[in-house]
Phi, psi and omega in degrees: 000332177295321178296317180295322176296320177296320177299320177297321178297320177298316179300311181299316181295334182265006177095003178267085191273345191242351186292312180243094177294163178309132179093354177255140349286155181279160177299324178299317177300314182296319176298322177294327175293313188288321183313304179274006178091015181274334179281129183238142176239154171245142182235150169229127180052039176080002180249138177292127180238349180203160181214147167203158176249134180236107192241129179289153179292163002273151174249115184302334178297334184262007182293326181239127178235138182249155175053040179162197181202154174292149179296324176214127182245016182250318184288148171299152182218168170244145176250139177251128179229160168056052177278128181206152175206172171285147185297333181278355181268132182240156177084012182296313182297318179298314179297318178298316180294324176299318177297311183295323179299326178283343185264320190205163174246013183218109183234135173242148179205152176228159179207164178286149180299337180271357183273077183292328178298313180294317180300322177298312180295321179298317178295317181299326184257021169081018175283145178248137176293133183243335182153203184242136171241167174242128177281176186306326180286348184098350181292147178281146173222146174282130185250137183229155176218145174231122175248140174245000000 
């Protein structure tokens, strides 16, 4: 939870004020990620420095997409949620992508329009913008997919 709090701090410092409100993600969410093995941590010198959830399809949040379309809507995919790290840790997205590349060739991810750091990483790693989805709260998110 300390890593997730640090991730929220990075978002706030970069101008992304609304994606993760105080208290998000909850400890219950993280436990739901970890229980079936979807929650992943990265460690340095035995200490957790980053977290992300990698969840197999289908994700009901991604069932309806507006102002666009998924690159492929037939193949199974993995969704990545809740990426966070301490600000002094570098290479997290690259390490995460190395893991995902060994797991799947179809990844979906969404982010807030103000999350410029995430949008930069998504472009760098070959994700294509597909349209807009709405998360459970009703808020809009930019949706991306990467097929290999």
